[in-house]
DSSP file (Angstrom, degrees, kcal/mol; ACC not computed):
  #  RESIDUE AA STRUCTURE BP1 BP2  ACC     N-H-->O    O-->H-N    N-H-->O    O-->H-N    TCO  KAPPA ALPHA  PHI   PSI    X-CA   Y-CA   Z-CA
    1    1 A X              0   0    0      0, 0.0    54,-0.1     0, 0.0     2,-0.0   0.000 360.0 360.0 360.0 132.2   -8.7   16.1  -15.8
    2    2 A X        -     0   0    0      1,-0.1    53,-0.1    52,-0.1    54,-0.1  -0.293 360.0-142.3 -65.1 153.3   -9.2   15.6  -12.1
    3    3 A X        +     0   0    0     96,-0.1    96,-0.1    52,-0.1    -1,-0.1   0.526  62.4 116.8 -98.2  -6.4   -6.4   16.5   -9.7
    4    4 A X        +     0   0    0     94,-0.2    51,-1.9    51,-0.2     2,-0.3  -0.077  35.7 165.2 -61.4 153.1   -7.0   13.6   -7.3
    5    5 A X  E     -Ab  54 101A   0     95,-1.8    97,-2.5    49,-0.2     2,-0.5  -0.985  29.2-133.8-160.9 164.3   -4.4   10.9   -6.8
    6    6 A X  E     +Ab  53 102A   0     47,-2.2    46,-2.6    -2,-0.3    47,-0.7  -0.992  27.1 170.3-122.1 127.8   -3.5    8.1   -4.5
    7    7 A X  E     - b   0 103A   0     95,-2.4    97,-2.7    -2,-0.5     2,-0.3  -0.871  12.0-158.3-131.6 169.2   -0.1    7.5   -3.1
    8    8 A X  E     - b   0 104A   0     -2,-0.3    40,-0.9    95,-0.2     2,-0.3  -0.930   6.5-163.7-147.0 168.0    1.5    5.3   -0.4
    9    9 A X  E     -Cb  47 105A   0     95,-0.9    97,-2.6    -2,-0.3     2,-0.5  -0.953   9.4-154.3-155.7 122.3    4.6    5.1    1.8
   10   10 A X  E     - b   0 106A   0     36,-3.2     9,-2.4    -2,-0.3     2,-0.5  -0.949   9.2-168.6-112.8 128.0    6.0    2.0    3.7
   11   11 A X  E     -Db  18 107A   0     95,-3.0    97,-2.6    -2,-0.5     2,-0.9  -0.981  16.9-141.7-117.6 127.1    8.1    2.5    6.9
   12   12 A X  E  >> -Db  17 108A   0      5,-2.6     5,-1.9    -2,-0.5     4,-1.4  -0.763  18.8-178.3 -82.7 100.2   10.0   -0.5    8.4
   13   13 A X  T  45S+     0   0    0     95,-2.3    96,-0.2    -2,-0.9    -1,-0.2   0.711  78.3  63.5 -82.9 -13.6    9.6    0.1   12.2
   14   14 A X  T  45S+     0   0    0     94,-0.7    -1,-0.2     1,-0.2    95,-0.1   0.879 119.3  24.5 -66.9 -38.6   11.7   -3.0   13.0
   15   15 A X  T  45S-     0   0    0      2,-0.2    -2,-0.2    -3,-0.1    -1,-0.2   0.544 105.3-122.8-101.0 -12.2   14.7   -1.4   11.3
   16   16 A X  T  <5S+     0   0    0     -4,-1.4     2,-0.3     1,-0.2    -3,-0.2   0.907  74.9  94.0  70.1  45.0   13.7    2.2   11.7
   17   17 A X  E   <S-D   12   0A   0     -5,-1.9    -5,-2.6    29,-0.0    -1,-0.2  -0.989  84.6 -72.4-157.0 159.0   13.9    3.1    7.9
   18   18 A X  E     -D   11   0A   0     -2,-0.3     2,-1.0    -7,-0.2    28,-0.3  -0.265  50.6-118.8 -53.3 143.7   11.9    3.3    4.8
   19   19 A X    >   -     0   0    0     -9,-2.4     3,-0.6    27,-0.2     2,-0.3  -0.777  32.7-165.9 -96.2  98.0   10.9   -0.1    3.4
   20   20 A X  T 3   +     0   0    0     -2,-1.0    23,-0.2     1,-0.2    24,-0.2  -0.594  65.6  24.3 -77.1 138.0   12.5   -0.4   -0.1
   21   21 A X  T 3  S+     0   0    0     21,-1.9     2,-0.5     1,-0.3    -1,-0.2   0.740  74.7 150.4  85.2  21.4   11.3   -3.2   -2.4
   22   22 A X    <   -     0   0    0     -3,-0.6    20,-2.2    21,-0.2     2,-0.3  -0.791  43.2-128.8 -87.9 131.7    7.8   -3.9   -1.1
   23   23 A X  E     -F   41   0B   0     -2,-0.5    45,-2.5    45,-0.5     2,-0.3  -0.608  26.9-166.8 -75.5 135.6    5.5   -5.1   -3.6
   24   24 A X  E     -FG  40  67B   0     16,-3.3    16,-1.7    -2,-0.3     2,-0.4  -0.928  13.7-173.8-122.5 145.6    2.1   -3.4   -3.9
   25   25 A X  E     -FG  39  66B   0     41,-1.9    41,-3.4    -2,-0.3     2,-0.5  -0.994   9.4-159.7-136.1 134.8   -1.2   -4.2   -5.7
   26   26 A X  E     -FG  38  65B   0     12,-2.8    11,-3.1    -2,-0.4    12,-1.3  -0.964  11.7-176.8-116.8 132.5   -4.1   -1.8   -5.8
   27   27 A X  E     -FG  36  64B   0     37,-2.8    37,-2.4    -2,-0.5     2,-0.5  -0.938  21.5-141.3-119.2 142.2   -7.7   -3.0   -6.5
   28   28 A X  E     -FG  35  63B   0      7,-2.4     7,-2.0    -2,-0.4     2,-0.4  -0.917  25.2-149.6 -93.9 133.4  -11.0   -1.2   -7.0
   29   29 A X  E     +FG  34  62B   0     33,-3.4    33,-0.8    -2,-0.5     2,-0.3  -0.863  23.9 169.4-109.7 137.7  -13.8   -3.2   -5.4
   30   30 A X  E >   -F   33   0B   0      3,-2.6     3,-2.5    -2,-0.4     2,-0.2  -0.892  69.0 -51.7-144.8 111.1  -17.4   -3.1   -6.6
   31   31 A X  T 3  S-     0   0    0     -2,-0.3    -1,-0.1     1,-0.3     0, 0.0  -0.391 122.3 -21.2  52.0-123.6  -19.6   -5.8   -5.0
   32   32 A X  T 3  S+     0   0    0     -2,-0.2     2,-0.3    -3,-0.1    -1,-0.3   0.433 118.8 102.2 -93.2   0.6  -17.8   -9.1   -5.4
   33   33 A X  E <   -F   30   0B   0     -3,-2.5    -3,-2.6     2,-0.0     2,-0.4  -0.658  51.1-167.3 -89.8 140.2  -15.6   -7.8   -8.3
   34   34 A X  E     -F   29   0B   0     -2,-0.3     2,-0.5    -5,-0.2    -5,-0.2  -0.986   2.0-166.8-124.8 135.3  -12.0   -6.7   -7.9
   35   35 A X  E     -F   28   0B   0     -7,-2.0    -7,-2.4    -2,-0.4     2,-0.4  -0.988  20.0-133.5-122.1 117.4  -10.3   -4.8  -10.7
   36   36 A X  E     +F   27   0B   0     -2,-0.5    -9,-0.3    -9,-0.2     3,-0.1  -0.628  29.1 172.4 -77.4 129.9   -6.5   -4.5  -10.4
   37   37 A X  E     +     0   0B   0    -11,-3.1     2,-0.3    -2,-0.4   -10,-0.2   0.731  60.2   4.9-103.6 -33.2   -5.6   -0.8  -11.1
   38   38 A X  E     -F   26   0B   0    -12,-1.3   -12,-2.8    15,-0.0     2,-0.4  -0.997  44.8-167.4-158.6 146.2   -1.8   -0.9  -10.3
   39   39 A X  E     +F   25   0B   0     -2,-0.3     2,-0.3   -14,-0.2   -14,-0.2  -0.990  31.4 147.0-130.8 138.3    1.1   -3.0   -9.3
   40   40 A X  E     -F   24   0B   0    -16,-1.7   -16,-3.3    -2,-0.4     2,-0.3  -0.948  36.9-125.2-160.1 172.3    4.3   -1.4   -8.1
   41   41 A X  E     -F   23   0B   0     -2,-0.3     8,-0.5   -18,-0.2   -18,-0.2  -0.986  33.3-107.6-126.0 142.0    7.4   -1.6   -5.8
   42   42 A X        -     0   0    0    -20,-2.2   -21,-1.9    -2,-0.3     6,-0.2  -0.411  32.6-134.7 -68.2 151.3    8.5    0.8   -3.3
   43   43 A X    >   -     0   0    0      4,-3.2     3,-2.6   -23,-0.2   -21,-0.2  -0.143  42.9 -75.2 -89.8-172.2   11.7    2.8   -4.0
   44   44 A X  T 3  S+     0   0    0      1,-0.3   -24,-0.2   -24,-0.2   -26,-0.1   0.699 134.2  52.6 -61.8 -21.3   14.6    3.5   -1.7
   45   45 A X  T 3  S-     0   0    0      2,-0.2    -1,-0.3   -26,-0.1   -26,-0.2   0.385 120.7-108.1 -94.4   5.0   12.4    6.1    0.2
   46   46 A X  S <  S+     0   0    0     -3,-2.6   -36,-3.2     1,-0.3     2,-0.3   0.637  83.7 115.9  80.6  12.9    9.7    3.4    0.7
   47   47 A X  B    S-C    9   0A   0    -38,-0.2    -4,-3.2    -6,-0.1     2,-0.3  -0.791  72.8-107.9-115.4 155.1    7.4    5.2   -1.7
   48   48 A X        -     0   0    0    -40,-0.9   -40,-0.1    -2,-0.3    -6,-0.1  -0.660  33.3-125.7 -72.6 140.4    5.9    4.2   -5.2
   49   49 A X  S    S+     0   0    0     -8,-0.5     2,-0.3    -2,-0.3    -1,-0.1   0.787  90.3  18.4 -52.8 -33.5    7.6    6.3   -7.8
   50   50 A X  S    S-     0   0    0      1,-0.0    -2,-0.0    -3,-0.0     0, 0.0  -0.897 103.0 -74.9-136.2 162.9    4.3    7.6   -9.1
   51   51 A X        -     0   0    0     -2,-0.3   -44,-0.2     1,-0.1     3,-0.1  -0.315  39.2-129.7 -58.2 145.5    0.8    7.8   -7.7
   52   52 A X  S    S-     0   0    0    -46,-2.6     2,-0.3     1,-0.3    -1,-0.1   0.879  91.2  -2.5 -67.5 -35.9   -0.9    4.4   -7.8
   53   53 A X  E    S+A    6   0A   0    -47,-0.7   -47,-2.2   -15,-0.1     2,-0.3  -0.977  77.8 161.0-150.4 150.9   -3.9    6.0   -9.5
   54   54 A X  E >   +A    5   0A   0     -2,-0.3     3,-1.2   -49,-0.2   -49,-0.2  -0.977  39.4  13.4-164.3 167.5   -4.6    9.6  -10.5
   55   55 A X  G >  S-     0   0    0    -51,-1.9     3,-1.2    -2,-0.3   -51,-0.2  -0.275 119.7  -6.0  63.7-133.3   -6.6   11.9  -12.7
   56   56 A X  G 3  S+     0   0    0      1,-0.3    -1,-0.2   -54,-0.1   -53,-0.1   0.789 131.7  61.2 -68.9 -29.8   -9.7   10.6  -14.6
   57   57 A X  G <  S+     0   0    0     -3,-1.2     2,-0.7   -55,-0.1    -1,-0.3   0.574  86.2  86.6 -78.2  -6.1   -9.0    7.1  -13.5
   58   58 A X    <   +     0   0    0     -3,-1.2     2,-0.3   -54,-0.1   -54,-0.1  -0.847  59.5 159.9 -93.7 113.1   -9.3    8.0   -9.8
   59   59 A X        -     0   0    0     -2,-0.7    38,-0.1    38,-0.0     2,-0.1  -0.859  44.0 -85.6-132.4 164.7  -12.9    7.8   -8.8
   60   60 A X  S    S+     0   0    0     -2,-0.3     2,-0.3    36,-0.2    36,-0.2  -0.414  77.8  80.6 -66.1 147.4  -15.0    7.5   -5.6
   61   61 A X  E    S- H   0  95B   0     34,-1.8    34,-3.5    -2,-0.1     2,-0.4  -0.948  80.0 -44.8 151.0-164.4  -15.5    4.0   -4.3
   62   62 A X  E     -GH  29  94B   0    -33,-0.8   -33,-3.4    -2,-0.3     2,-0.3  -0.867  49.5-178.5-109.3 133.3  -13.8    1.3   -2.3
   63   63 A X  E     -GH  28  93B   0     30,-2.9    30,-2.6    -2,-0.4     2,-0.4  -0.856  16.4-152.2-128.9 157.9  -10.3    0.2   -2.8
   64   64 A X  E     -GH  27  92B   0    -37,-2.4   -37,-2.8    -2,-0.3     2,-0.5  -0.995   6.6-163.9-133.1 130.2   -7.9   -2.4   -1.4
   65   65 A X  E     -GH  26  91B   0     26,-2.5    26,-1.9    -2,-0.4     2,-0.5  -0.953  10.1-156.4-109.6 122.7   -4.1   -1.9   -1.3
   66   66 A X  E     -GH  25  90B   0    -41,-3.4   -41,-1.9    -2,-0.5     2,-0.5  -0.890   3.8-163.4-106.3 133.4   -2.1   -5.1   -0.7
   67   67 A X  E     -GH  24  89B   0     22,-2.2    22,-2.7    -2,-0.5     2,-1.7  -0.968  15.8-144.0-112.9 119.9    1.4   -4.9    0.8
   68   68 A X  E  >  + H   0  88B   0    -45,-2.5     4,-1.3    -2,-0.5   -45,-0.5  -0.575  38.1 158.2 -89.1  79.4    3.6   -8.0    0.4
   69   69 A X  H  >  +     0   0    0     -2,-1.7     4,-2.7    18,-1.1     5,-0.2   0.877  63.6  57.2 -74.5 -44.7    5.2   -7.6    3.8
   70   70 A X  H  > S+     0   0    0     17,-2.7     4,-2.4    -3,-0.2     5,-0.2   0.932 106.8  48.4 -52.4 -50.4    6.4  -11.2    4.3
   71   71 A X  H  > S+     0   0    0     16,-0.3     4,-2.2     1,-0.2    -1,-0.2   0.890 111.1  53.4 -61.0 -38.7    8.4  -11.2    1.1
   72   72 A X  H  X S+     0   0    0     -4,-1.3     4,-0.8     1,-0.2    -2,-0.2   0.964 111.8  42.3 -61.5 -51.1   10.0   -7.9    2.2
   73   73 A X  H  <>S+     0   0    0     -4,-2.7     5,-2.5     1,-0.2     4,-0.3   0.828 112.3  53.6 -72.7 -28.0   11.1   -9.1    5.5
   74   74 A X  H ><5S+     0   0    0     -4,-2.4     3,-1.0    -5,-0.2    -1,-0.2   0.871 106.6  53.1 -64.4 -35.8   12.3  -12.4    4.2
   75   75 A X  H 3<5S+     0   0    0     -4,-2.2    -1,-0.2     1,-0.2    -2,-0.2   0.655 103.9  56.4 -70.5 -18.1   14.4  -10.6    1.7
   76   76 A X  T 3<5S-     0   0    0     -4,-0.8    -1,-0.2    -3,-0.2    -2,-0.2   0.494 122.4-108.6 -89.4  -3.0   15.9   -8.5    4.6
   77   77 A X  T < 5 +     0   0    0     -3,-1.0     2,-0.4     1,-0.3    -3,-0.2   0.680  66.2 153.0  86.9  22.8   16.9  -11.8    6.2
   78   78 A X      < -     0   0    0     -5,-2.5     2,-0.8     1,-0.0    -1,-0.3  -0.719  47.2-124.7 -88.6 132.3   14.4  -11.8    9.0
   79   79 A X        -     0   0    0     -2,-0.4     2,-0.3     0, 0.0    -5,-0.1  -0.716  33.4-170.4 -79.2 112.7   13.5  -15.2   10.3
   80   80 A X        -     0   0    0     -2,-0.8     4,-0.1     1,-0.1     2,-0.1  -0.698  24.8-109.5-100.3 152.1    9.7  -15.4   10.1
   81   81 A X        -     0   0    0     -2,-0.3     2,-0.6     2,-0.1    -1,-0.1  -0.432  49.1 -87.7 -75.1 161.3    7.6  -18.2   11.5
   82   82 A X  S    S+     0   0    0      1,-0.1     2,-0.2     2,-0.1    -1,-0.0  -0.929 124.2  26.9-116.4 107.1    6.0  -20.5    9.0
   83   83 A X  S    S-     0   0    0     -2,-0.6    -2,-0.1     1,-0.1    -1,-0.1   0.517 108.3-125.0 -84.8 166.0    3.4  -19.3    8.2
   84   84 A X        -     0   0    0     -2,-0.2     3,-0.2     1,-0.1    -2,-0.1  -0.407   9.7-128.1 -71.0 150.4    4.4  -15.7    8.9
   85   85 A X  S    S+     0   0    0      1,-0.3     2,-0.5    25,-0.2    -1,-0.1   0.933 102.7  24.1 -65.8 -44.6    2.1  -13.8   11.2
   86   86 A X  S    S+     0   0    0     24,-0.7    -1,-0.3     1,-0.1     3,-0.1  -0.984  70.8 144.6-118.3 122.6    1.8  -11.0    8.6
   87   87 A X  S    S+     0   0    0     -2,-0.5   -17,-2.7     1,-0.4   -18,-1.1   0.688  75.3  16.8-118.5 -70.4    2.4  -12.0    5.0
   88   88 A X  E    S-H   68   0B   0    -20,-0.2     2,-0.7   -19,-0.2    -1,-0.4  -0.947  72.1-156.8-105.9 119.4    0.1   -9.9    2.8
   89   89 A X  E     -H   67   0B   0    -22,-2.7   -22,-2.2    -2,-0.5     2,-0.4  -0.867   8.8-160.9-102.0 118.2   -1.3   -6.9    4.6
   90   90 A X  E     -H   66   0B   0     -2,-0.7     2,-0.4   -24,-0.2   -24,-0.2  -0.789   5.0-168.5 -92.6 138.2   -4.7   -5.7    2.9
   91   91 A X  E     -H   65   0B   0    -26,-1.9   -26,-2.5    -2,-0.4     2,-0.4  -0.958   4.9-166.1-127.9 117.4   -5.8   -2.2    3.6
   92   92 A X  E     +H   64   0B   0     -2,-0.4     2,-0.3   -28,-0.2   -28,-0.2  -0.843  19.5 157.9-100.0 132.1   -9.4   -1.5    2.5
   93   93 A X  E     -H   63   0B   0    -30,-2.6   -30,-2.9    -2,-0.4     2,-0.4  -0.976  32.9-120.4-152.5 161.8  -10.5    2.1    2.4
   94   94 A X  E     -H   62   0B   0     -2,-0.3     2,-0.6   -32,-0.2   -32,-0.2  -0.824   9.3-148.8-109.2 146.5  -13.0    4.4    0.7
   95   95 A X  E     +H   61   0B   0    -34,-3.5   -34,-1.8    -2,-0.4     3,-0.2  -0.958  21.8 167.6-110.2 114.0  -12.5    7.4   -1.5
   96   96 A X  S    S+     0   0    0     -2,-0.6     2,-0.5     1,-0.2   -36,-0.2   0.831  73.2  37.5 -94.1 -39.4  -15.3    9.9   -1.1
   97   97 A X    >   -     0   0    0      1,-0.1     3,-2.0   -38,-0.1    -1,-0.2  -0.847  63.4-172.2-121.1  91.8  -13.8   12.9   -2.9
   98   98 A X  T 3  S+     0   0    0     -2,-0.5   -94,-0.2     1,-0.3    -1,-0.1   0.616  79.6  69.7 -63.9 -17.2  -11.9   11.8   -6.0
   99   99 A X  T 3  S+     0   0    0    -96,-0.1    -1,-0.3   -95,-0.1     2,-0.2   0.400  89.8  78.9 -80.3   1.0  -10.6   15.3   -6.5
  100  100 A X  S <  S-     0   0    0     -3,-2.0   -95,-1.8   -96,-0.1     2,-0.6  -0.604  87.4-102.2-107.0 169.0   -8.4   15.2   -3.5
  101  101 A X  E     -b    5   0A   0    -97,-0.3     2,-0.5    -2,-0.2   -95,-0.2  -0.823  34.1-166.1 -88.3 120.1   -5.0   13.7   -2.7
  102  102 A X  E     -b    6   0A   0    -97,-2.5   -95,-2.4    -2,-0.6     2,-0.4  -0.926   2.8-170.0-106.7 130.7   -5.3   10.4   -0.6
  103  103 A X  E     -bE   7 118A   0     15,-0.6    15,-2.9    -2,-0.5     2,-0.6  -0.994   5.3-171.6-125.7 121.7   -2.1    9.1    1.0
  104  104 A X  E     -bE   8 117A   0    -97,-2.7   -95,-0.9    -2,-0.4     2,-0.2  -0.887  10.6-176.9-117.8  98.2   -2.1    5.6    2.6
  105  105 A X  E     -bE   9 116A   0     11,-0.8    11,-0.8    -2,-0.6     2,-0.4  -0.673  11.2-154.0 -94.2 154.9    1.1    5.0    4.6
  106  106 A X  E     -bE  10 115A   0    -97,-2.6   -95,-3.0    -2,-0.2     2,-0.5  -0.991   5.0-163.6-132.9 120.3    1.8    1.7    6.2
  107  107 A X  E     +bE  11 114A   0      7,-2.6     7,-1.7    -2,-0.4     2,-0.3  -0.925  30.4 174.7 -99.9 127.0    4.1    1.5    9.3
  108  108 A X  E     +bE  12 113A   0    -97,-2.6   -95,-2.3    -2,-0.5   -94,-0.7  -0.976  30.6 169.8-148.9 145.4    5.1   -2.3    9.7
  109  109 A X  E >   - E   0 112A   0      3,-2.5     3,-0.9    -2,-0.3   -40,-0.0  -0.847  58.8 -88.8-137.6 168.5    7.1   -4.8   11.5
  110  110 A X  T 3  S+     0   0    0     -2,-0.3   -24,-0.7     1,-0.2   -25,-0.2   0.647 126.9  33.1 -57.2 -11.3    6.8   -8.7   11.2
  111  111 A X  T 3  S+     0   0    0      1,-0.2     2,-0.3   -26,-0.1    -1,-0.2   0.392 121.6  25.6-127.3  -0.7    4.2   -8.6   14.0
  112  112 A X  E <   -E  109   0A   0     -3,-0.9    -3,-2.5   -26,-0.1     2,-0.3  -0.995  50.1-179.2-160.6 153.6    2.3   -5.4   13.7
  113  113 A X  E     -E  108   0A   0     -2,-0.3     2,-0.3    -5,-0.2    -5,-0.2  -0.974   3.9-169.6-149.0 169.3    1.2   -2.6   11.4
  114  114 A X  E     -E  107   0A   0     -7,-1.7    -7,-2.6    -2,-0.3     2,-0.3  -0.967   6.3-178.6-153.8 155.3   -0.7    0.7   11.5
  115  115 A X  E     +E  106   0A   0     -2,-0.3     2,-0.3    -9,-0.2    -9,-0.2  -0.947   3.5 173.3-151.1 167.1   -2.1    3.0    8.8
  116  116 A X  E     -E  105   0A   0    -11,-0.8   -11,-0.8    -2,-0.3     2,-0.8  -0.951  48.4 -82.0-164.4 173.3   -4.0    6.3    8.6
  117  117 A X  E     -E  104   0A   0     -2,-0.3   -13,-0.2   -13,-0.1     2,-0.1  -0.826  58.1-172.5 -89.3 115.1   -5.0    8.8    5.9
  118  118 A X  E      E  103   0A   0    -15,-2.9   -15,-0.6    -2,-0.8    -3,-0.0  -0.218 360.0 360.0 -95.5-169.0   -1.8   10.9    5.4
  119  119 A X              0   0    0    -17,-0.1   -15,-0.1    -2,-0.1    -1,-0.0   0.317 360.0 360.0-129.0 360.0   -1.2   14.0    3.4
């Protein structure tokens, strides 16, 4: 079994804390096809409880991780414009070495986000 895995972490920069309760979806992309691999919610620490994909199911290729940020901020009582500036944040990234740990953190507010390959 391969040791590779994909994890994520969401930090709410508006409130200065982990973003608990953010809905996530992970897709593998191949041409025009999307295959859903995982759906999860972030825990109290802003992390998915388990890797989104790992082991033999984790392979090189292109992936897209969707973060349902608008729902999260609405649930926090934040008044968002209609439509929200950020509602679903897609992060599309490539996996070149499936035997490694890839971590995709998201730092987010209602009007901005950033991401990077974390550890």
